[in-house]
N, C-alpha and C positions, 0 to 999 in steps of 0.2 A: 489264451489264458487268462482269466481273470487275479484281480492282485488282493497281495498277501494282506487282508484287514486285521490288523496292530488292533485297531480300539471301535467299538461300534456302539456309541453308548446316545442316550439322547442329545445328549450338549454335544459332545466330539465325534465326528469318524473319522480315521486317520488308517491311510492305508502305509505299507512300508517307500514306498515314492515317496509321498509325501513326506515321511518321517526323515527321513536321509535329506531330503531338500531344505525343509524346515531346521534341520539340526546343521546345516551349512552356512543357512542364514543366521543363526543362532552364534554359530563362531564368527560370519563376517560382522558381527553388531559389537562381540568383545574385545572383536580385532581392533576396531576402530576405535572404539571409547580407551581403549587400553594405552592404543598407539598413543592414546592422544597425554592420559597421566602418565605415562612413560616419561613422554618428551619435554611434558610440564615441570616433573620432578627433579630432570637431567638441566632446563635452563634453568631451576632455580637454585640446584645444586644441594637438596634435599632429597630424604630419604621417605619414600612414601610405599605404605604397607600395602600398597596394590598397583600392579605393572600392568605390562599386555599380558601373558600369560594366569596371572590372575582372575583379572576381568573377564577373561573367554572361559574360565573354570567357572566361573561366577554366574554368568549368563546361562551357563551351560547347565549347571546344577539348577538354575530355576526350569530349566528345557524339561532335563530327566526330572524332575522333583514330580514335575504336573504329569508328565508321561506314565510315572509311576500310582500318580495318585488314581488317576483313571484305571491301571493295571491290578495291581492290589489293594490300594489302602487312601482315602481322600486324605488321611491326614498326613500323609508324608509330606505334602508341599506344604504344608502348614507348618511343618516338622523345621522343612527346610528355610522355610521363612523365616524362623525363629533362632534356629543356626544363624542364617546372617546379619538379624539384626543382637545377635548374641557376641558377632564378629565384628559389626561395626561400633557397636558402645565401648569394645575393648582397644580399638583401635582407635579412635576418639579419647578415651581415658589415657591412653598413651602421649601419643598426639599434642593432648591438655598439658601433659603433667613435664613436655619439652617446653612449656609456652603456647604452643602454636591449637592456637583454639578455634581453627578454620575446620570446617566438617562438608567439603564439596568433596572429597572422593570418598567420605563413608555414604555419604547421599549417592551419589552416583553406585556405587555398589548396590544399595537395596535396591535402586533404578533399574539397574543392569540386571537382577536377580529379579524381578516382573518384566523386563522383557524378553527375558528368557522363556519364562510360565505365557508370554499373549504368542511369541511365536510359536510353540508349539498349538496352541487352542488355534492359529488359520489366523490372527490380527496381523499377517506379517507387514502390510501396508502403512500403519500404524504403529505398530514394531518400528518401522524404519525411517518415519517421520519424526517420531519421538527421537531417534537416536539423532539424524539430524541437528534438533534442534540444542541437545545435551551436548554434542564437540562443536555444535558453534558458543554457546555459553562458553565452556568448560576453556576452548582457546581464544576468548576475546576479555581472561582479565586481566591485563595489562591495561586495552583498552579502555575497559570497561570504567576500571579506577579513575583511569585519568579524563572519561568524560563525564563520572560522579564531582569528581575533586574540580570541573567546573561550573556543576550548578550553581545558579546563586538561589537564593530562601525565596527571593523573587519569582524565582523558575518552578521551587516545588511549589509552593502555595499552589499556580498553576495549572501544575499536573494534580492538585488535590481536588482543585477543583472541577478540572474536566472529569477526575473519576466520579465528585458528589453526581455532575452533573447526567454524566451518563449510566451509572450506577445505583443510585440514589431518586433520581426525578423523571426519567425517560421511562422507566418502566411500570411505573402510577400513573403515568400519562391516560384518560381514557383513547382507548381504541375502535370509535364509532366516528360517522359522519353525520355531519352537521350544516347550518346554511344554506342557504340560496344556491342552486345549483348542483346539488351535494357533493362538492369536492374539498368542503374544507374536513381536513383529521387531525387532532391537537396531537396522534400519537406520531403522525407521518412528520407534521410540523418540528415534533419534539428529533424525531432520527434528522432532519434534515438541519437543526439548527446544533446537534451533537455533533453530525460527519464535517460540516464546514467548520467549523470551531478545533477538531479533532485534525482536520487535512492544515488551516492555520496556524497550528501546535506545531505540526510535523516539520514544517514548512520552514517554522522559526528554527527548529532546533536542527535542523540539517544547514541551514543558510550562517548559521553560528558556528556547528563543529566540521563543515566539508566547503563551503564558500571559500574563503580566507586562504584555504592552501592552493584548491584548484583554480581562482580564478573566474575570467570572465562567463568561461562558457561552463563550467557548473550554475553559477549564478542563474542564469539565462533559465537553465533545466530546473530549478530547483524554484526558480522566482514564477515560473509558468503551470506548477503545481497551488500556486497559491493565489495571482491574479498577475496574468499578461500585462493587463491592462495598467498596473501598477511599475510594471516592469518597464512596458514600454515609457510611459512617462519620466520614470530614474532616468533613466538611459537616455535619452532624448534631451533631457539638461545635462545629462554627461558631458552629450554631444558638442553640446552649444557651447558648454565649460571650456573645453578640450577638446578641437574639434582633432589632433591624431588619432585619439581612439574612436571615431566616427565610426570606423567598420567591424570592431567588438564591437561596439553597442549595438549596431545592427545584428549581430551573429545572436547577442544575447535577445533583443526583441523578436527574431524569428524563430529561436527557438523555444522561446516563453508561449510565442501564437503557438507552436505545434507543438506545444503540450496541451496545449487548450485543447486541442480535438482528441488527445488523449480524454482530458476530463469529460468532456461533452459523452464519451463509450463510456465511460463509467459509469457516470450520474445515468446513462440510460440504460445501463448494462447492471444494475444496481434497483433504478425503480420498475422498469418494462423490458424488457432483454427482447423482449417477441418485435420492440422495432426496431430494433437493430437487422432484422432479418433483411433488407433493402435497403437501409443508411449502412451499413459497414462497409458497402465500398467507396461512397462520393465521400465518407470519412476518410477512409486509408486515402483516396487518391489526394484529398487536402493533405493529410499527412505526409504523404511521401514528395510532398510537391515540396510545403516546408523544410522537411529534413536536408534534400536536396540542394535547396537556395542557400539553406542554414551552413551547407556543407562547402558550399563553392564560396561563399565567404571566410568560413572558415580558413582553406586552404588558402585559399588569396591572404590573409594577413599572417602566415606563418611568418615569412619573412621578416614581420614587423617587431619592433620590442613586444614580448608580451606583458602585455597591463594587467594589472590585478584589481578587482574592486568589487563592491560586496552593496546590498540592499541595506537600508538601515532597518536592524529587527526590529524594533519597536516594543513590542508588549510583548510577550509571550504565549498570550493567550486571550484572543480581542470577541468574549463571549457579547456583550456588547453588540458588535457588529454583525457577529451570527445571527445573533434575535434581530438585530435589524433587516437582516440575508435575509431569513426564515421570514417576517413578516413582508418584507418585496416578493416572496415568492409568492403566500399566500395570496396577496394583492394581484399578483398577475395571475394564478387560479384562479382568483373571479374576473379580471380582466381580458384574459383569453376567452370564459365561457361568455360570458355576456355580447364580445366580440362577434364572436363566431352563431346564437342565435340571432344576433342581432340582422351582422352582412353576412354570414356564412364565412365561406372559406377568406374572402379577398379580408376581413375583419381581422381573422387569426395571422394571416402573414403582417397582417401593419401594427398591431398590438405585440408581435417576436420581435419583428424589424426594430423597433421601441424601446422597449424592455431591454435588449443588445446591445442598447447604446449605454449602458452601465454596468453588465455583469453580464455575462454567457452561460451562468452554470444555475440560473433562477428559472430562466424562460427553459430549458433545456429539461429540468426535475419537472418543471409543470405541464411540459408537452410529453414527459413521460408517461406522468401520472393520468393526464387526460386521454391518449392515445389507444381505441377501443373503447372506450368509453362515451364521453359527449362531445369527442370529434376523431373522427377517422382515420387510419392508421394512416395515412398517406400523407394526406392535410397536416396531422403531426410533425411529420418526419420531413415534408418540406418547411413548417416553421422553423425547425431546429437548422435548419440550413442555410434559411434567409436571416434565423439572424447571428448565424456566422459569417454570413458574408456581410451584414451589418454592422458585427463588431471589428470587423477588418474595416471597414471604414474610416469610423470613430478612432484607431490610433493610426492609420494615414494622419487623418486628423492632426493629432496629438504631435507626431513628427514634423508636417510641417507647420504646425505654429511652437514648435518649445525645440529641437531639432535641427543640427550646423547643416550647414548648405552640402556636406560631403554625405548626412545621415540620410537627409531627407533623397537624393540619388541612390543611395543603395534601398531603403528602403522604399521606393517608388516602384526597385528593378523585384524587389522580394516579396512584398507585399503583393504585386501585379501578379506574379507567378502565383503565387497560391489565390489571390482574389479569381484569376481565370481558372486555378482547379476546383473552384469551389463550383463553378457556373457549369464547368462539364459534370461533376459527378450530380448537381439539380436535371441538366436535361437528361441526366442518364437512369436518374431516379423519376423520369417524369415519361419513359420511351414506354 
């Protein structure tokens, strides 16, 4: 039996079953938002003009007004919107008279009406995504106020600088390929600088607000998002100063190096996801090896006293270092292209190993950009694995130079397992 068609318009086709399903989704959206607002008003011991039931009705009002605008007259949806605007205006004026000049609930009402309209139109996934974002930020009021209260003027200026870099400079860089080997693109260089500085800024904020409380474990993870080599250097020296924390330092170093593999995956996915078709399995093997050995050492140190430490924060936004990294990335592009043209695959592998002595990100991005263009896919995949193994050797050297005797033993075991897993991944990739 053919379903009853309630709306058959060029913009919307809606059956009776779809109507009821979308009405249930709208009710759920209103319930979730209203539940959070009701709970917030009880926690603050304040009276709010909109609670659980009101938000359900507001979303359904948007849903039904949009439905009737198709069935009866297009102005019904506009009339409903104006009614909500009047309602929120009166509510804001009333609360402002009591000295409360916040408009969060009123804006949530307006957005809820729009979510009901969007759900009726069939944009269910978008409506649910917006609902999640709304509820998260509504519920994080106290936490966000606490975080904002800790933001320094220097950190605020750093955020403004990053916004200028990302929104006012990057979009105007020319998106054309120039120079020898046809590999240099100013827009792509700008993206590298923005992404690098952005990740560094995010790592700075995470370390500031979370690592001091979560201790050495979260410090290793967060530090790995920024630079596993820096983590290795800092905690190697820490173990030399205080040998008793060598096991904890080993956990941080191995976790940071494991997160480095995640960074490799992210960069390749962003710049050339096709390269992951065969590379994902070797990367997964290295990642699982790192997680396993880190978990083993973590369980081993559970009986010891929990020692908390953190990386030095330094500058919040290191644009100069990001620019240096971008220039390094550009230089590697030319170096790899030159080596590949002059010496073939062997030259690519050698240049990748050398480039990874300081950082894994630049060579990963460079190889991702060149893969399938001037370098075949397998060569690029192998070069990334060679760079990963080369960077692991560098960190072993750092611990041997700056670490305590105990740390050298732990890292020898941990990085030995990681290096062996990398060799296995290399073999699998080339079978």
